[in-house]
All heavy atoms as an XYZ file, in Angstrom:
749
protein
N      13.893      8.497    -23.024
C      14.443      7.868    -21.852
C      13.346      7.013    -21.207
O      12.252      7.479    -20.934
C      14.941      8.941    -20.876
C      15.530      8.325    -19.635
S      16.000      9.470    -18.324
C      16.999     10.659    -19.124
N      13.657      5.779    -20.944
C      12.687      4.866    -20.333
C      12.591      5.112    -18.838
O      13.582      5.425    -18.182
C      13.097      3.420    -20.599
N      11.362      4.993    -18.347
C      11.169      5.135    -16.903
C      11.706      3.915    -16.189
O      11.629      2.805    -16.689
C       9.681      5.288    -16.587
C       9.136      6.634    -16.929
C       7.730      6.802    -16.402
O       7.449      6.315    -15.298
O       6.926      7.415    -17.109
N      12.232      4.143    -15.003
C      12.707      3.002    -14.229
C      11.525      2.301    -13.567
O      10.487      2.896    -13.324
C      13.707      3.456    -13.162
O      13.061      4.288    -12.236
N      11.704      1.051    -13.305
C      10.665      0.257    -12.659
C      10.470      0.731    -11.227
O      11.433      1.117    -10.566
C      11.092     -1.212    -12.672
O      10.314     -1.952    -11.799
N       9.227      0.699    -10.708
C       9.022      1.087     -9.311
C       9.594      0.059     -8.334
O       9.755      0.339     -7.164
C       7.503      1.180     -9.185
C       6.969      0.345    -10.293
C       7.982      0.394    -11.391
N       9.936     -1.112     -8.824
C      10.452     -2.179     -7.963
C      11.629     -1.739     -7.088
O      11.609     -1.964     -5.888
C      10.848     -3.383     -8.820
C      11.181     -4.610     -8.037
C       9.997     -5.533     -7.869
O       8.971     -5.303     -8.515
O      10.109     -6.478     -7.095
N      12.647     -1.107     -7.626
C      13.766     -0.723     -6.753
C      13.364      0.241     -5.640
O      13.868      0.141     -4.529
C      14.765     -0.070     -7.698
C      14.449     -0.636     -9.043
C      12.957     -0.859     -9.025
N      12.447      1.151     -5.919
C      12.007      2.082     -4.873
C      11.267      1.346     -3.767
O      11.441      1.642     -2.589
C      11.144      3.190     -5.468
C      11.969      4.164     -6.310
C      11.106      5.197     -6.913
N      10.543      4.567     -8.110
C       9.610      5.097     -8.870
N       9.103      6.254     -8.563
N       9.175      4.487     -9.938
N      10.435      0.398     -4.147
C       9.720     -0.413     -3.160
C      10.730     -1.190     -2.315
O      10.607     -1.267     -1.097
C       8.723     -1.371     -3.851
C       8.188     -2.400     -2.887
C       7.596     -0.588     -4.483
N      11.724     -1.747     -2.970
C      12.745     -2.523     -2.268
C      13.489     -1.671     -1.245
O      13.747     -2.115     -0.123
C      13.728     -3.138     -3.263
N      13.797     -0.448     -1.608
C      14.504      0.452     -0.690
C      13.634      0.778      0.517
O      14.106      0.767      1.658
C      14.943      1.749     -1.420
C      15.439      2.796     -0.437
C      16.013      1.428     -2.445
N      12.360      1.038      0.285
C      11.449      1.357      1.382
C      11.321      0.170      2.329
O      11.389      0.323      3.554
C      10.064      1.795      0.851
C       9.047      1.880      1.972
C      10.173      3.125      0.121
N      11.158     -1.024      1.780
C      11.029     -2.210      2.633
C      12.323     -2.461      3.391
O      12.313     -2.732      4.597
C      10.611     -3.439      1.805
C       9.193     -3.244      1.275
C      10.709     -4.719      2.644
C       8.754     -4.276      0.269
N      13.446     -2.364      2.702
C      14.743     -2.563      3.364
C      14.941     -1.560      4.499
O      15.468     -1.899      5.546
C      15.868     -2.455      2.330
C      17.219     -2.849      2.857
C      18.291     -2.917      1.775
N      18.358     -1.741      0.937
C      18.032     -1.690     -0.361
N      17.588     -2.764     -0.964
N      18.139     -0.582     -1.042
N      14.472     -0.347      4.301
C      14.651      0.703      5.305
C      13.680      0.599      6.471
O      13.977      1.038      7.568
C      14.475      2.081      4.651
O      15.391      2.253      3.608
N      12.494      0.035      6.228
C      11.457      0.051      7.260
C      11.177     -1.297      7.917
O      10.526     -1.338      8.962
C      10.156      0.597      6.677
O       9.691     -0.254      5.651
N      11.640     -2.373      7.335
C      11.283     -3.702      7.848
C      11.726     -3.905      9.292
O      10.967     -4.427     10.105
C      11.855     -4.798      6.952
N      12.932     -3.514      9.611
C      13.411     -3.746     10.990
C      12.638     -2.903     11.991
O      12.418     -3.328     13.116
C      14.918     -3.517     11.087
C      15.632     -4.593     10.333
C      16.300     -4.465      9.149
C      15.675     -5.987     10.663
N      16.756     -5.695      8.740
C      16.395     -6.638      9.650
C      15.174     -6.741     11.713
C      16.627     -8.014      9.667
C      15.414     -8.109     11.724
C      16.131     -8.731     10.717
N      12.202     -1.734     11.575
C      11.366     -0.915     12.452
C      10.022     -1.612     12.689
O       9.526     -1.665     13.819
C      11.147      0.470     11.842
C      10.251      1.423     12.625
C      10.845      1.710     14.007
C      10.069      2.715     11.855
N       9.440     -2.173     11.628
C       8.181     -2.909     11.766
C       8.331     -4.137     12.646
O       7.473     -4.420     13.484
N       9.429     -4.853     12.476
C       9.689     -6.035     13.302
C       9.806     -5.632     14.764
O       9.191     -6.245     15.648
C      10.955     -6.768     12.810
C      10.709     -7.379     11.420
C      11.394     -7.834     13.810
C      11.976     -7.790     10.679
N      10.585     -4.607     15.031
C      10.778     -4.150     16.417
C       9.475     -3.630     17.021
O       9.159     -3.914     18.182
C      11.857     -3.070     16.459
N       8.707     -2.887     16.238
C       7.438     -2.339     16.749
C       6.482     -3.460     17.119
O       5.880     -3.440     18.209
C       6.810     -1.417     15.703
N       6.334     -4.437     16.238
C       5.402     -5.531     16.528
C       5.893     -6.385     17.695
O       5.080     -6.836     18.511
C       5.154     -6.376     15.285
C       4.281     -5.683     14.286
N       2.941     -5.493     14.485
C       4.564     -5.101     13.097
C       2.434     -4.839     13.454
N       3.404     -4.583     12.605
N       7.185     -6.586     17.795
C       7.725     -7.321     18.944
C       7.447     -6.547     20.237
O       7.118     -7.141     21.264
C       9.222     -7.558     18.771
N       7.553     -5.234     20.175
C       7.268     -4.405     21.344
C       5.797     -4.364     21.715
O       5.446     -4.235     22.892
N       4.927     -4.486     20.709
C       3.488     -4.497     20.980
C       3.047     -5.740     21.748
O       2.043     -5.711     22.453
C       2.683     -4.422     19.682
C       2.618     -3.057     19.044
C       2.563     -2.931     17.660
C       2.580     -1.911     19.816
C       2.478     -1.690     17.060
C       2.493     -0.652     19.230
C       2.454     -0.544     17.847
N       3.766     -6.840     21.592
C       3.348     -8.102     22.221
C       3.176     -7.943     23.731
O       2.080     -8.171     24.252
C       4.306     -9.256     21.865
C       4.258     -9.537     20.365
C       3.956    -10.521     22.664
C       5.392    -10.423     19.858
N       4.221     -7.535     24.466
C       4.018     -7.403     25.919
C       3.078     -6.256     26.283
O       2.345     -6.346     27.274
C       5.423     -7.171     26.470
C       6.214     -6.662     25.319
C       5.605     -7.283     24.092
N       3.071     -5.190     25.486
C       2.183     -4.065     25.792
C       0.717     -4.484     25.734
O      -0.057     -4.187     26.645
C       2.438     -2.899     24.838
C       3.765     -2.179     24.994
C       3.924     -1.115     23.917
C       3.872     -1.549     26.378
N       0.339     -5.169     24.652
C      -1.044     -5.609     24.535
C      -1.378     -6.678     25.568
O      -2.481     -6.706     26.108
C      -1.345     -6.111     23.123
C      -1.476     -5.010     22.103
C      -0.867     -5.116     20.869
C      -2.214     -3.873     22.369
C      -0.991     -4.113     19.919
C      -2.345     -2.857     21.436
C      -1.728     -2.982     20.203
N      -0.446     -7.559     25.835
C      -0.688     -8.612     26.828
C      -0.933     -7.999     28.203
O      -1.903     -8.338     28.882
C       0.495     -9.580     26.872
C       0.236    -10.719     27.791
C       0.638    -10.826     29.093
C      -0.519    -11.894     27.518
N       0.186    -12.004     29.629
C      -0.522    -12.681     28.678
C      -1.173    -12.371     26.384
C      -1.172    -13.907     28.748
C      -1.814    -13.583     26.452
C      -1.806    -14.335     27.624
N      -0.058     -7.079     28.599
C      -0.189     -6.445     29.914
C      -1.429     -5.549     30.006
O      -1.983     -5.369     31.089
C       1.068     -5.644     30.248
C       2.327     -6.486     30.479
C       3.556     -5.591     30.589
C       2.179     -7.371     31.706
N      -1.846     -5.000     28.871
C      -3.035     -4.149     28.854
C      -4.325     -4.966     28.826
O      -5.414     -4.398     28.874
C      -2.991     -3.207     27.649
N      -4.203     -6.289     28.739
C      -5.391     -7.137     28.764
C      -6.001     -7.409     27.405
O      -7.204     -7.679     27.315
N      -5.198     -7.360     26.355
C      -5.681     -7.638     25.004
C      -4.890     -8.807     24.410
O      -4.048     -8.617     23.525
C      -5.554     -6.393     24.113
C      -6.461     -5.278     24.541
C      -5.994     -4.251     25.364
C      -7.787     -5.259     24.141
C      -6.838     -3.234     25.771
C      -8.640     -4.240     24.549
C      -8.149     -3.233     25.364
O      -8.992     -2.232     25.765
N      -5.162    -10.025     24.888
C      -4.380    -11.171     24.422
C      -4.529    -11.448     22.916
O      -3.594    -11.940     22.293
C      -4.898    -12.347     25.254
C      -6.237    -11.907     25.754
C      -6.174    -10.413     25.878
N      -5.683    -11.111     22.323
C      -5.842    -11.319     20.885
C      -4.890    -10.421     20.098
O      -4.257    -10.860     19.127
C      -7.288    -11.072     20.455
C      -7.587    -11.294     18.968
C      -7.263    -12.719     18.541
C      -9.043    -10.976     18.670
N      -4.760     -9.175     20.521
C      -3.821     -8.274     19.850
C      -2.376     -8.714     20.084
O      -1.539     -8.615     19.177
C      -4.021     -6.833     20.320
C      -5.210     -6.110     19.699
C      -5.427     -4.763     20.364
C      -5.022     -5.948     18.204
N      -2.081     -9.200     21.281
C      -0.737     -9.717     21.543
C      -0.445    -10.900     20.622
O       0.629    -10.974     20.008
C      -0.602    -10.123     23.010
N      -1.403    -11.807     20.489
C      -1.232    -12.977     19.631
C      -1.077    -12.574     18.171
O      -0.261    -13.149     17.440
C      -2.411    -13.930     19.799
N      -1.842    -11.582     17.731
C      -1.715    -11.129     16.350
C      -0.309    -10.597     16.102
O       0.267    -10.811     15.038
C      -2.761    -10.068     16.001
C      -2.755     -9.723     14.542
C      -3.445    -10.507     13.638
C      -2.034     -8.640     14.075
C      -3.417    -10.217     12.282
C      -2.004     -8.345     12.730
C      -2.698     -9.131     11.828
N       0.248     -9.911     17.082
C       1.603     -9.394     16.916
C       2.650    -10.495     16.946
O       3.692    -10.368     16.303
C       1.883     -8.314     17.962
C       1.247     -7.005     17.548
O       1.779     -6.281     16.733
N       0.070     -6.728     18.081
N       2.364    -11.583     17.672
C       3.259    -12.747     17.604
C       3.295    -13.260     16.160
O       4.355    -13.652     15.665
C       2.803    -13.855     18.585
C       3.525    -15.160     18.323
C       3.014    -13.397     20.026
N       2.163    -13.237     15.467
C       2.097    -13.630     14.064
C       2.718    -12.564     13.149
O       3.340    -12.896     12.132
C       0.633    -13.865     13.677
C       0.346    -14.228     12.232
C       0.950    -15.583     11.887
C      -1.155    -14.246     11.990
N       2.573    -11.310     13.517
C       3.072    -10.217     12.679
C       4.589    -10.208     12.552
O       5.120     -9.883     11.484
C       2.613     -8.863     13.227
O       1.215     -8.743     13.137
N       5.284    -10.543     13.614
C       6.752    -10.506     13.573
C       7.294    -11.417     12.465
O       8.070    -10.958     11.615
C       7.372    -10.817     14.949
C       8.878    -10.994     14.843
C       7.038     -9.703     15.946
N       6.908    -12.702     12.410
C       7.432    -13.521     11.304
C       6.935    -13.086      9.921
O       7.636    -13.285      8.926
C       6.982    -14.944     11.638
C       5.998    -14.828     12.730
C       6.177    -13.503     13.384
N       5.768    -12.463      9.855
C       5.309    -11.941      8.563
C       6.264    -10.856      8.082
O       6.665    -10.831      6.915
C       3.858    -11.409      8.660
C       2.881    -12.570      8.800
C       3.502    -10.535      7.447
C       1.451    -12.148      9.096
N       6.652     -9.951      8.966
C       7.584     -8.892      8.608
C       8.955     -9.455      8.257
O       9.607     -8.986      7.318
C       7.678     -7.852      9.725
C       6.560     -6.852      9.668
C       5.279     -7.015     10.100
C       6.631     -5.541      9.119
N       4.552     -5.885      9.860
C       5.350     -4.956      9.269
C       7.638     -4.798      8.545
C       5.069     -3.670      8.829
C       7.365     -3.513      8.112
C       6.081     -2.964      8.254
N       9.397    -10.468      9.000
C      10.688    -11.101      8.682
C      10.610    -11.769      7.305
O      11.532    -11.638      6.487
C      11.089    -12.119      9.771
C      12.294    -12.938      9.339
C      11.368    -11.407     11.090
N       9.512    -12.475      7.037
C       9.334    -13.124      5.746
C       9.319    -12.095      4.615
O       9.926    -12.307      3.551
C       8.054    -13.961      5.753
C       7.819    -14.725      4.489
C       8.736    -15.660      4.037
C       6.658    -14.518      3.752
C       8.512    -16.373      2.855
C       6.433    -15.225      2.579
C       7.356    -16.146      2.135
N       8.648    -10.977      4.815
C       8.619     -9.921      3.798
C      10.020     -9.367      3.568
O      10.409     -9.087      2.424
C       7.660     -8.804      4.214
N      10.779     -9.206      4.632
C      12.167     -8.742      4.499
C      12.972     -9.731      3.660
O      13.739     -9.338      2.782
C      12.782     -8.555      5.892
C      14.206     -8.143      5.865
C      14.706     -6.881      5.655
C      15.345     -8.982      6.061
N      16.064     -6.899      5.709
C      16.486     -8.176      5.957
C      15.499    -10.333      6.314
C      17.773     -8.685      6.095
C      16.783    -10.848      6.458
C      17.894    -10.030      6.350
N      12.777    -11.035      3.917
C      13.483    -12.063      3.141
C      13.038    -12.057      1.677
O      13.873    -12.185      0.770
C      13.251    -13.443      3.754
C      13.922    -13.695      5.092
C      13.418    -14.999      5.709
C      15.436    -13.720      4.936
N      11.740    -11.914      1.439
C      11.252    -11.809      0.062
C      11.901    -10.629     -0.650
O      12.308    -10.734     -1.811
C       9.727    -11.644      0.039
C       8.882    -12.855      0.371
C       7.415    -12.452      0.503
C       9.059    -13.940     -0.678
N      11.987     -9.527      0.044
C      12.587     -8.328     -0.524
C      14.044     -8.585     -0.908
O      14.493     -8.169     -1.972
C      12.471     -7.176      0.477
C      12.820     -5.851     -0.129
O      12.249     -5.457     -1.136
N      13.776     -5.164      0.485
N      14.771     -9.270     -0.039
C      16.181     -9.592     -0.327
C      16.314    -10.514     -1.534
O      17.349    -10.523     -2.188
C      16.842    -10.245      0.877
C      17.184     -9.266      1.973
C      17.909     -9.935      3.106
N      18.986    -10.800      2.685
C      20.280    -10.509      2.769
N      20.650     -9.369      3.266
N      21.189    -11.379      2.373
N      15.279    -11.293     -1.799
C      15.292    -12.224     -2.934
C      14.657    -11.601     -4.184
O      14.176    -12.323     -5.062
C      14.583    -13.513     -2.547
C      15.354    -14.258     -1.477
C      14.780    -15.619     -1.210
N      15.645    -16.323     -0.286
C      15.300    -16.683      0.938
N      14.090    -16.396      1.404
N      16.149    -17.319      1.707
N      14.628    -10.277     -4.219
C      14.121     -9.522     -5.374
C      12.638     -9.766     -5.628
O      12.181     -9.708     -6.768
C      14.952     -9.808     -6.627
N      11.893    -10.025     -4.574
C      10.437    -10.178     -4.685
C       9.769     -9.069     -3.875
O       8.890     -9.312     -3.056
C      10.014    -11.562     -4.184
C      10.494    -12.685     -5.061
S       9.861    -14.274     -4.526
C      11.297    -14.906     -3.673
N      10.196     -7.846     -4.125
C       9.737     -6.726     -3.315
C       8.260     -6.407     -3.532
O       7.596     -5.944     -2.608
C      10.598     -5.489     -3.557
O      10.649     -5.171     -4.919
N       7.730     -6.656     -4.700
C       6.302     -6.400     -4.918
C       5.464     -7.331     -4.052
O       4.504     -6.895     -3.403
C       5.938     -6.546     -6.405
O       6.702     -5.603     -7.163
C       4.461     -6.304     -6.639
N       5.827     -8.603     -4.012
C       5.125     -9.553     -3.156
C       5.280     -9.155     -1.689
O       4.308     -9.194     -0.920
C       5.647    -10.974     -3.385
C       5.015    -12.077     -2.544
C       3.505    -12.135     -2.749
C       5.670    -13.418     -2.882
N       6.480     -8.751     -1.300
C       6.719     -8.300      0.076
C       5.847     -7.094      0.409
O       5.265     -7.014      1.496
C       8.192     -7.966      0.271
N       5.735     -6.161     -0.536
C       4.910     -4.965     -0.324
C       3.451     -5.344     -0.092
O       2.805     -4.823      0.811
C       5.018     -4.029     -1.520
C       4.105     -2.819     -1.434
S       3.841     -2.013     -3.018
C       2.946     -3.262     -3.921
N       2.922     -6.264     -0.895
C       1.526     -6.671     -0.734
C       1.310     -7.403      0.579
O       0.291     -7.205      1.250
C       1.063     -7.521     -1.913
C       0.819     -6.692     -3.133
C       1.559     -6.655     -4.270
C      -0.223     -5.727     -3.310
N       1.041     -5.732     -5.146
C      -0.065     -5.150     -4.582
C      -1.284     -5.290     -2.516
C      -0.915     -4.177     -5.082
C      -2.133     -4.309     -3.006
C      -1.942     -3.770     -4.274
N       2.258     -8.231      0.972
C       2.157     -8.945      2.238
C       2.141     -7.960      3.411
O       1.304     -8.062      4.316
C       3.327     -9.922      2.378
C       3.379    -10.759      3.646
C       2.150    -11.654      3.766
C       4.654    -11.586      3.654
N       3.038     -6.980      3.385
C       3.076     -5.985      4.456
C       1.844     -5.094      4.437
O       1.329     -4.721      5.499
C       4.356     -5.146      4.360
C       5.640     -5.901      4.660
C       6.850     -4.999      4.463
C       5.617     -6.489      6.066
N       1.358     -4.772      3.260
C       0.139     -3.957      3.167
C      -1.041     -4.685      3.803
O      -1.814     -4.086      4.560
C      -0.182     -3.635      1.707
O       0.831     -2.852      1.143
N      -1.165     -5.961      3.511
C      -2.241     -6.758      4.105
C      -2.089     -6.827      5.621
O      -3.071     -6.646      6.361
C      -2.238     -8.172      3.505
C      -3.285     -9.129      4.062
C      -4.694     -8.638      3.765
C      -3.057    -10.527      3.493
N      -0.877     -7.041      6.098
C      -0.644     -7.122      7.550
C      -1.020     -5.809      8.230
O      -1.682     -5.813      9.264
C       0.818     -7.481      7.842
C       1.097     -7.792      9.293
C       1.209     -6.570     10.195
O       1.611     -5.490      9.703
O       0.897     -6.690     11.387
N      -0.625     -4.693      7.654
C      -0.904     -3.390      8.255
C      -2.411     -3.114      8.283
O      -2.943     -2.649      9.299
C      -0.151     -2.265      7.508
C      -0.642     -0.890      7.922
C       1.354     -2.389      7.759
N      -3.125     -3.419      7.207
C      -4.569     -3.185      7.161
C      -5.294     -4.053      8.180
O      -6.144     -3.564      8.941
C      -5.122     -3.422      5.732
C      -6.639     -3.471      5.738
C      -4.614     -2.350      4.784
N      -4.952     -5.339      8.227
C      -5.616     -6.240      9.172
C      -5.283     -5.833     10.609
O      -6.163     -5.795     11.477
C      -5.238     -7.714      8.904
C      -5.763     -8.626      9.996
C      -5.754     -8.150      7.545
N      -4.028     -5.489     10.858
C      -3.625     -5.085     12.208
C      -4.366     -3.824     12.645
O      -4.878     -3.744     13.766
C      -2.118     -4.856     12.256
C      -1.588     -4.640     13.620
N      -1.447     -3.386     14.165
C      -1.173     -5.514     14.567
C      -0.957     -3.504     15.389
N      -0.785     -4.785     15.657
N      -4.421     -2.837     11.767
C      -5.114     -1.591     12.107
C      -6.601     -1.832     12.338
O      -7.183     -1.306     13.298
C      -4.901     -0.553     11.006
N      -7.226     -2.633     11.479
C      -8.661     -2.916     11.637
C      -8.934     -3.657     12.939
O      -9.885     -3.323     13.664
C      -9.163     -3.726     10.451
N      -8.111     -4.635     13.259
C      -8.288     -5.379     14.502
C      -8.080     -4.476     15.715
O      -8.869     -4.500     16.668
C      -7.321     -6.565     14.539
C      -7.414     -7.471     15.763
C      -8.791     -8.128     15.847
C      -6.305     -8.523     15.717
N      -7.038     -3.665     15.672
C      -6.758     -2.779     16.799
C      -7.878     -1.760     17.007
O      -8.302     -1.519     18.143
C      -5.420     -2.066     16.594
N      -8.374     -1.174     15.921
C      -9.459     -0.193     16.049
C     -10.733     -0.878     16.546
O     -11.461     -0.325     17.382
C      -9.694      0.552     14.721
C     -10.989      1.345     14.751
C      -8.519      1.478     14.421
N     -10.986     -2.079     16.069
C     -12.173     -2.818     16.514
C     -12.118     -3.096     18.011
O     -13.115     -2.934     18.721
C     -12.302     -4.150     15.738
O     -12.442     -3.842     14.343
C     -13.503     -4.954     16.207
N     -10.960     -3.507     18.499
C     -10.835     -3.868     19.910
C     -10.559     -2.687     20.830
O     -10.999     -2.680     21.973
C      -9.730     -4.924     20.083
C     -10.007     -6.276     19.421
C      -8.807     -7.187     19.551
C     -11.245     -6.919     20.020
N      -9.827     -1.699     20.341
C      -9.423     -0.574     21.195
C     -10.238      0.689     20.969
O     -10.223      1.586     21.803
C      -7.942     -0.246     20.968
C      -6.944     -1.373     21.234
C      -5.542     -0.940     20.841
C      -6.996     -1.801     22.692
N     -10.886      0.782     19.810
C     -11.670      1.969     19.493
C     -10.896      2.980     18.664
O      -9.678      2.893     18.498
N     -11.645      3.956     18.150
C     -11.054      4.989     17.287
C     -10.029      5.841     18.020
O      -9.092      6.354     17.411
C     -12.148      5.881     16.711
C     -12.977      5.198     15.671
C     -14.254      4.748     15.824
C     -12.597      4.867     14.336
N     -14.683      4.155     14.663
C     -13.686      4.216     13.724
C     -11.432      5.060     13.593
C     -13.665      3.763     12.411
C     -11.402      4.600     12.284
C     -12.499      3.973     11.725
N     -10.218      6.025     19.304
C      -9.295      6.865     20.059
C      -7.899      6.267     20.178
O      -6.965      6.953     20.586
C      -9.853      7.168     21.452
C     -11.016      8.127     21.401
O     -11.128      8.940     20.496
N     -11.909      8.025     22.375
N      -7.745      5.000     19.829
C      -6.424      4.366     19.880
C      -5.492      4.937     18.810
O      -4.274      4.896     18.966
C      -6.543      2.849     19.686
O      -6.959      2.537     18.370
N      -6.042      5.426     17.716
C      -5.245      6.027     16.654
C      -4.654      5.050     15.653
O      -3.901      5.455     14.760
N      -4.966      3.773     15.781
C      -4.381      2.806     14.851
C      -4.848      3.004     13.423
O      -4.173      2.580     12.485
C      -4.671      1.371     15.311
C      -3.651      0.857     16.283
C      -3.831      1.012     17.649
C      -2.496      0.233     15.847
C      -2.901      0.556     18.548
C      -1.547     -0.226     16.724
C      -1.738     -0.071     18.085
N      -5.968      3.676     13.220
C      -6.432      3.936     11.865
C      -5.479      4.847     11.108
O      -5.440      4.835      9.883
C      -7.854      4.534     11.879
C      -7.957      5.936     12.415
C      -8.104      6.018     13.929
O      -7.860      5.052     14.639
N      -8.498      7.167     14.418
N      -4.656      5.607     11.816
C      -3.727      6.513     11.158
C      -2.593      5.768     10.460
O      -1.906      6.341      9.606
C      -3.171      7.532     12.155
C      -4.259      8.427     12.709
C      -4.525      8.470     14.049
C      -5.040      9.201     11.851
C      -5.536      9.276     14.567
C      -6.063     10.011     12.343
C      -6.293     10.034     13.692
O      -7.291     10.821     14.184
N      -2.369      4.505     10.782
C      -1.386      3.708     10.061
C      -1.802      3.485      8.612
O      -0.977      3.160      7.765
C      -1.185      2.336     10.735
C      -0.356      2.408     11.985
C      -0.940      2.197     13.224
C       1.007      2.674     11.930
C      -0.190      2.266     14.379
C       1.758      2.741     13.071
C       1.165      2.524     14.291
O       1.911      2.593     15.435
N      -3.077      3.656      8.325
C      -3.579      3.461      6.975
C      -3.457      4.702      6.102
O      -3.703      4.637      4.912
C      -5.040      3.007      7.015
C      -5.302      1.730      7.820
C      -6.797      1.439      7.870
C      -4.526      0.559      7.262
N      -3.113      5.813      6.699
C      -3.052      7.078      5.968
C      -1.758      7.421      5.342
O      -0.823      6.843      5.118
């Protein structure tokens, strides 16, 4: 019996989580702005269309590319947040 490709599983995960990521990043924009972190707010303004684009890639059967795009966004976002907010912010746990 041949193993199935991991592609469909990746597609399901992205389809299930993309809207949560979009909503979370949209929600971070005013939170970071009001907290006095305009760079983090601006990064989240960029993050929302990245998540939407990844969702669209996933719908077009390019889920591996979508996965890599989201992985890069999450790593950069976590690194930036930890750099600006510190370890106590907990953003490093998004990488775990």
